[in-house]
Each structure stands twice: as C-alpha cells, then as structure tokens.
C-alpha positions in Angstrom: -15.4 6.7 -8.1 -17.2 6.7 -4.4 -15.6 8.8 -1.7 -16.9 7.8 1.5 -17.4 10.9 3.8 -16.1 9.8 6.8 -12.8 8.2 5.1 -12.4 12.1 3.0 -13.5 14.9 5.5 -10.6 16.1 7.5 -10.4 15.4 11.1 -8.2 15.7 14.1 -8.9 12.0 14.7 -7.8 10.7 11.2 -3.9 10.9 12.2 -2.9 7.3 13.6 1.0 6.9 12.9 3.5 9.1 12.0 7.1 7.6 10.8 9.8 9.0 13.2 13.0 10.3 11.3 15.2 7.4 13.1 13.3 4.9 11.4 13.1 6.3 7.9 16.8 4.7 7.1 15.2 1.3 8.0 12.6 1.7 5.6 15.1 2.0 2.5 16.1 -1.6 2.8 14.0 -3.7 0.9 11.7 -6.2 2.7 12.0 -8.9 0.1 13.8 -9.4 -3.3 13.9 -7.1 -5.9 12.5 -7.6 -9.4 12.5 -5.8 -12.8 10.6 -7.8 -14.7 6.9 -8.0 -13.6 6.1 -11.2 -15.8 8.9 -13.1 -13.8 7.6 -11.5 -10.5 4.0 -12.6 -11.2 5.1 -16.1 -11.8 6.0 -16.3 -8.0 2.4 -14.8 -7.2 -0.1 -17.5 -6.5 -2.2 -15.9 -4.2 -4.1 -12.5 -3.6 -1.8 -9.6 -4.8 -1.7 -6.0 -3.3 0.5 -3.5 -5.5 1.6 -0.4 -3.2 2.7 2.5 -5.9 1.6 3.8 -9.5 4.8 2.5 -11.5 4.4 -1.1 -9.9 0.7 -1.4 -10.2 1.2 -0.2 -13.7 3.9 -2.9 -14.7 1.8 -5.5 -13.3 -1.0 -4.2 -15.5 0.9 -4.5 -18.2 2.4 -7.6 -17.5 -1.4 -9.1 -17.4 -2.8 -9.3 -14.0 -5.2 -7.0 -12.0 -3.6 -6.4 -8.3 -6.6 -7.6 -6.0 -5.7 -4.3 -4.2 -3.9 -1.6 -5.7 -2.7 1.6 -4.0 -1.8 4.8 -6.3 -1.6 8.5 -5.7 -0.7 9.9 -9.4 2.7 10.6 -8.3 6.3 8.7 -8.4 9.5 9.9 -6.4 7.7 13.0 -5.8 6.8 13.9 -9.0 3.6 13.4 -11.0 3.4 10.2 -13.4 3.1 10.3 -16.9 -0.7 10.8 -18.4 -0.3 6.8 -19.7 0.5 5.2 -16.4 -2.0 7.5 -14.4 -4.7 6.6 -16.9 -3.9 3.2 -16.5 -3.8 2.4 -12.9 -6.8 4.9 -12.1 -9.2 3.3 -14.4 -11.7 1.6 -12.0 -10.3 3.6 -8.8 -13.0 2.7 -6.4 -12.1 4.5 -2.9 -10.9 7.8 -2.6 -8.8 8.7 0.7 -6.7 11.3 2.2 -3.3 10.1 3.7 -0.4 12.9 4.4 3.0 11.9 3.5 5.0 9.8 6.1 1.7 9.0 7.9 -0.9 6.3 8.2 -4.2 7.8 8.4 -7.4 6.3 9.9 -9.3 6.5 6.3 -6.3 4.8 4.7 -6.4 2.0 6.9 -10.2 1.7 6.6 -9.9 1.5 2.8 -7.2 -1.3 3.1 -9.1 -3.5 5.2 -12.7 -3.1 3.1 -10.5 -3.7 -0.1 -9.1 -6.9 1.4 -12.3 -8.1 2.4 -13.9 -7.5 -1.1 -13.6 -10.6 -3.6 -13.9 -7.7 -6.5 -10.3 -6.0 -7.7 -10.0 -2.8 -5.7 -7.9 0.5 -6.6 -7.3 2.9 -3.8 -6.6 6.3 -4.9 -4.6 8.1 -2.4 -4.7 12.0 -1.9 -1.3 12.7 -0.3 1.0 9.6 0.0 0.7 5.5 -0.6 4.1 4.1 0.3 4.0 3.4 4.0 0.7 1.4 3.3 2.8 -1.5 2.5 3.5 -1.9 6.1 -0.3 -2.7 7.0 -0.9 -4.8 4.3 2.0 -7.2 5.1 0.3 -7.4 8.5 -3.6 -7.5 7.3 -2.9 -9.6 4.3 -4.0 -13.1 4.3 -1.0 -15.9 4.6 0.7 -16.4 1.2 -0.6 -13.1 -0.5 2.0 -11.2 -2.0 2.5 -7.3 -1.4 4.6 -5.5 -4.1 5.9 -2.2 -3.7 8.5 -0.1 -5.5 12.1 0.3 -4.6 13.4 4.0 -6.3 16.2 3.2 -9.2 15.8 -0.6 -8.7 12.4 -2.3 -9.1 9.6 -3.8 -7.5 9.9 -5.4 -4.0 8.2 -9.0 -3.7 6.7 -9.7 -0.3 5.3 -13.2 0.5 3.4 -12.8 3.6 4.4 -14.9 6.1 3.9 -15.1 10.0 7.7 -14.0 10.3 6.9 -10.7 7.9 3.8 -9.7 10.0 5.8 -10.1 13.0 8.3 -7.7 11.7 6.1 -5.3 10.4 4.2 -5.4 13.8 7.3 -4.5 15.7 8.7 -1.8 13.1 4.9 -0.2 13.3 5.0 -0.1 17.1 7.9 2.2 16.8 5.9 4.6 15.0 4.6 7.5 16.7 1.3 8.5 17.2 -1.9 6.3 18.4 -0.7 2.7 18.0 -3.5 1.2 19.9 -6.3 2.7 17.6 -4.3 1.8 14.3 -4.5 -1.9 15.5 -8.0 -1.6 16.6 -8.7 -0.5 13.0 -6.6 -2.7 11.2 -7.4 -5.9 13.0 -11.4 -4.7 13.0 
C-alpha cells in the first residue's frame, strides 16, 4: 500500500467541507433504489462501479465484481467490521488517506480523483469515515457510472450517474460548511 505524504500528513488546509447538522436528516434518505441482493444490483450496472463502504464492497466482491473504485474504512455502523470483511475489502488497497467523520478532506477528494482517472481497480483505505465521499463521487464519476453505498439496516443504494444526479449533489454540497471554492477546484481539477 502506498501512502502519499501530501495526502496523509495532517495539515490545517486538509479540511474542505463539514456536514452541517441541518443537512444530516436529508442524507438519511436514499438517493436511489435500495437492493439487498448484490448479484441483482450488478445486473443493472453497465459502466464504472464506485462502491462506498466496507459491507457494500464486500457484497459486490462476493457477487464476483471488483469495483473500479472502492472506499472503505474498516467500520460499519460505527463498529469494526469482522475480520473476513476487512481482509476481503482491504486486499490490494492502493491509497490510504485521512478523512474525519462528517467531513470531506482534501486528501480524500484527491484520492477519489486519482482513482477515477486510472484504468486499474483502486481501493482507498480511509482513516476516519468514507460515507460522505458518495456525494463527490456522484459529481465526479462519468455519465452512466454506478455509485453504490450502504443504507444502514436496509441494503445497498444504487445511483446511476446522470446530469440530474450531479446537479442535485452539487446543490447539496454547496450547503456544506467550509471552503467550497477549494473543494470544487480539487474535485474538478
């Protein structure tokens, strides 16, 4: 596993966006259909696949598909995932970054952009929390890509990236607190 010094060293400028309390309730609503069967979900995937979360990534791997980009943090519902899941989802992890809970940091945004730009499957191991990365992933992923993330105790949410989804995520991210200008510059570099 490689660790990019600029992406792992704590720095004041790492924090880009922070989830405000008044947006938390909106993010609890799924942004797409919920599926409990990974094989059935994969039948609807015909482009790049971005998996956000350890359990989601594990189920996709078990169904026979390596996500093009996977973001994992070794946790599910604020508890450590079991050893089998941890080993499966971190095998071959190629980028390690820090991203505090309820934030989007510069290192995780840079890692997402790098992962989306490569032809090789990329696993990003997040020290902190990866949940919110689904939002910039929807903005940055190519048209027709699939972003899949977990809906606690319900299943996997499948978002097929469209201009409408990008517009919706942009509007949501604009409501975060922090340096939105720098965030957009990094995400769209």
